[in-house]
C-alpha positions as CSV (number, residue, x, y, z in Angstrom):
1,M,156.7,75.4,143.6
2,E,154.8,77.7,142.4
3,E,153.5,77.3,138.7
4,K,154.6,80.3,136.4
5,A,153.0,82.2,134.8
6,R,152.2,81.8,130.3
7,L,151.8,83.3,127.7
8,V,149.3,82.0,125.6
9,F,147.7,82.7,121.9
10,F,145.1,82.0,121.0
11,D,143.2,82.2,117.1
12,F,140.0,82.8,117.3
13,C,137.9,82.2,113.9
14,E,137.3,78.5,114.3
15,T,138.9,78.0,117.1
16,L,137.1,80.2,119.6
17,I,134.1,81.2,116.9
18,K,131.9,78.7,115.5
19,Y,132.9,80.8,111.6
20,Q,135.4,83.0,109.8
21,T,134.3,86.2,111.2
22,A,136.0,89.1,108.7
23,D,134.2,89.1,105.4
24,K,131.0,88.3,108.1
25,Y,131.2,91.4,109.8
26,I,131.1,93.4,106.8
27,D,127.9,91.5,106.0
28,F,126.1,92.8,109.0
29,C,127.3,96.4,108.0
30,R,126.3,96.1,104.6
31,E,122.4,94.4,106.0
32,I,122.1,97.3,108.1
33,L,123.2,100.1,106.2
34,C,121.9,99.3,102.8
35,Y,124.6,101.3,100.8
36,K,124.5,101.0,97.1
37,Q,128.4,101.6,97.5
38,M,128.9,97.8,99.7
39,N,126.0,96.7,97.4
40,F,127.5,97.0,94.4
41,L,130.7,95.9,94.8
42,Q,129.5,92.6,97.2
43,M,127.6,92.0,93.5
44,I,131.2,92.2,91.7
45,V,132.8,89.3,94.1
46,S,129.9,87.1,93.7
47,V,130.8,88.0,89.7
48,L,134.2,87.3,90.4
49,T,133.4,84.1,92.7
50,K,130.9,82.6,90.7
51,L,134.2,82.9,87.6
52,R,136.5,81.3,90.1
53,F,138.1,84.2,89.9
54,F,139.7,83.7,93.2
55,R,140.5,80.3,92.7
56,I,142.6,80.7,89.8
57,A,144.0,83.6,91.5
58,G,145.0,81.5,94.0
59,F,147.5,79.8,91.3
60,F,149.9,83.5,91.2
61,I,149.2,84.9,94.6
62,S,147.2,84.5,97.5
63,S,143.8,84.9,97.0
64,D,142.2,84.4,100.5
65,V,143.9,87.5,100.7
66,V,142.7,88.9,97.5
67,R,139.1,88.7,98.5
68,K,139.7,89.6,101.7
69,K,140.8,93.0,100.7
70,I,137.7,93.5,99.0
71,I,135.7,92.8,101.0
72,L,136.9,95.2,103.0
73,Y,137.1,98.1,100.8
74,Q,133.1,97.7,100.8
75,L,133.6,99.6,104.4
76,K,135.4,103.3,103.0
77,N,134.4,106.6,103.4
78,I,132.0,105.2,106.9
79,D,132.6,107.3,110.3
80,Y,134.5,105.0,113.0
81,Y,131.9,105.6,115.1
82,T,129.4,103.9,112.7
83,L,131.3,100.7,112.9
84,D,132.3,100.7,115.9
85,R,128.3,100.3,117.1
86,L,128.1,98.0,114.0
87,A,131.3,95.5,115.3
88,K,129.8,96.0,118.9
89,E,125.9,94.7,118.2
90,Y,128.3,92.5,115.6
91,Y,129.6,91.0,118.6
92,Q,126.4,90.5,120.9
93,Q,124.1,89.3,118.1
94,C,126.6,87.1,116.2
95,L,129.8,86.3,118.1
96,K,128.5,85.7,121.9
97,P,126.5,83.1,120.5
98,S,129.0,81.1,118.2
99,I,131.5,80.7,120.5
100,I,132.7,77.4,121.0
101,Y,132.6,76.9,124.5
102,P,134.8,73.8,125.1
103,I,137.7,75.2,123.5
104,M,136.4,78.4,126.0
105,E,136.5,76.9,128.9
106,R,140.5,76.3,128.1
107,L,140.8,80.1,127.8
108,L,139.2,80.6,130.7
109,S,141.0,78.2,132.3
110,H,144.5,79.8,131.6
111,L,142.7,83.0,133.4
112,Q,142.1,81.2,136.3
113,S,145.8,80.2,136.5
114,G,147.0,83.4,136.1
115,D,148.6,83.4,132.0
116,E,148.5,86.2,130.0
117,V,146.0,85.3,127.9
118,W,146.0,87.0,123.7
119,I,144.0,86.6,120.9
120,V,146.1,86.6,117.5
121,S,143.4,86.4,114.5
122,G,142.9,87.9,111.1
123,G,139.7,89.0,112.3
124,Y,139.3,92.5,112.5
125,D,140.0,94.3,115.2
126,M,136.2,96.7,116.0
127,Y,135.0,93.9,117.0
128,I,137.8,91.6,118.3
129,K,138.7,94.4,121.3
130,Y,135.0,93.2,123.0
131,F,135.3,89.5,122.8
132,V,138.8,90.7,124.9
133,E,137.3,93.8,126.9
134,E,134.5,91.3,128.4
135,Y,136.6,88.6,129.0
136,G,139.1,90.4,130.0
137,L,142.4,89.1,128.3
138,A,145.6,90.9,128.6
139,G,145.2,92.2,124.7
140,Y,145.1,91.3,121.2
141,I,146.9,91.4,117.9
142,A,144.4,91.8,114.6
143,T,144.4,92.5,111.5
144,N,144.0,96.2,112.1
145,I,141.2,98.3,110.0
146,A,142.9,101.7,108.7
147,F,141.2,105.0,109.0
148,T,141.6,108.3,108.4
149,D,143.3,111.3,111.0
150,S,139.6,113.0,110.6
151,G,138.2,108.8,111.7
152,I,136.9,107.9,108.0
153,C,137.6,104.7,107.2
154,M,139.9,103.8,104.2
155,G,138.6,100.8,103.1
156,T,142.1,99.1,103.5
157,F,144.1,97.0,106.4
158,R,146.1,99.4,109.0
159,G,149.9,97.5,108.9
160,L,150.1,93.2,108.0
161,D,146.7,91.5,107.3
162,C,147.3,89.1,110.1
163,M,147.2,85.8,109.3
164,R,149.7,83.6,108.8
165,S,153.6,83.8,108.8
166,N,152.4,87.3,109.4
167,K,151.5,86.5,113.4
168,V,154.9,85.6,113.7
169,I,156.3,88.6,112.7
170,L,153.5,90.7,115.0
171,I,154.3,88.3,117.8
172,K,157.7,88.5,117.8
173,K,157.1,92.5,116.8
174,K,155.7,93.5,120.2
175,F,156.9,90.7,123.1
176,G,160.2,89.9,121.5
177,D,163.3,89.4,123.7
178,M,160.3,87.7,126.2
179,L,159.7,84.6,124.2
180,D,162.5,83.5,124.6
181,I,162.0,83.6,128.4
182,V,158.7,82.9,128.8
183,D,156.6,79.6,128.4
184,T,154.6,79.8,125.4
185,I,151.5,77.8,124.1
186,A,149.5,78.5,120.8
187,Y,145.5,77.1,119.9
188,S,145.1,77.4,116.4
189,D,142.3,75.3,113.9
190,S,144.0,75.9,110.9
191,K,147.2,74.4,108.9
192,S,147.6,78.2,107.8
193,D,148.8,79.0,111.5
194,L,152.3,75.9,111.3
195,P,154.2,78.7,111.7
196,L,152.8,80.0,114.9
197,L,151.8,76.8,116.1
198,L,155.5,75.4,115.6
199,M,157.1,78.9,116.9
200,V,156.1,78.6,121.0
201,K,156.8,75.6,123.1
202,D,153.3,73.9,122.9
203,G,150.7,73.9,120.3
204,Y,147.9,73.0,120.0
205,V,145.5,72.4,116.7
206,I,142.1,72.2,117.4
207,S,139.6,70.3,114.8
208,K,135.6,70.0,115.1
209,N,134.5,66.3,114.9
210,K,137.8,64.3,113.9
211,S,141.8,65.1,114.2
212,Q,143.4,66.7,111.4
213,I,146.2,65.1,109.0
214,W,148.9,67.9,109.6
215,S,148.5,68.2,113.2
216,V,149.9,64.3,113.5
217,E,152.4,65.0,110.6
218,N,153.9,68.0,112.2
219,K,153.3,65.9,115.8
220,L,151.0,68.8,117.1
221,K,148.5,68.3,120.2
222,E,145.8,68.4,119.4
223,I,141.8,68.8,121.2
224,L,138.7,67.6,119.1
225,W,135.5,69.4,119.8
226,E,131.5,68.5,118.4
């Protein structure tokens, strides 16, 4: 009997790529553009980090989201075409050399099996789309950067930041009842993605070098890479 196609979700940062990609994209843009506003805002982030502001804020709110928003604000008033060009360069120069090949092989195996593969990530849509295009994936659900109708960056998210339980919300919004009738698989390195890993039929934890305790505690499958 022919195996049915499955719906497969891959996290991006530290699952397929070796590092967290969102803030690094802003860094890449800032280093090339050298705008005063970007350098000033980055200086503020550095000062707040040294003062442990984000660590203290974490007791009350999601500090990593606050930090991410402040860093993203550096892109405010930059036009879409500039940021899109830099996103493509960022993908080519930084992301492609940082692919985690054992996990990429897993992704390619799903494609060869005819599965529908999606990236679901808190990384930004601007550069993830180039990864999806190159490998012919079905699509992506990511954190979208907001632009005005005239194509000027607003320095904010458009919609939900695709992190934690928001991933499940966005997936259910996208696929609806389809999730009940197809086999689903998800891959992620992060405990913050437990809602996603527990929602699907088969959740795989991606771990570098050694097993993660939370993976065992939640009886999830695990893939180790070096």
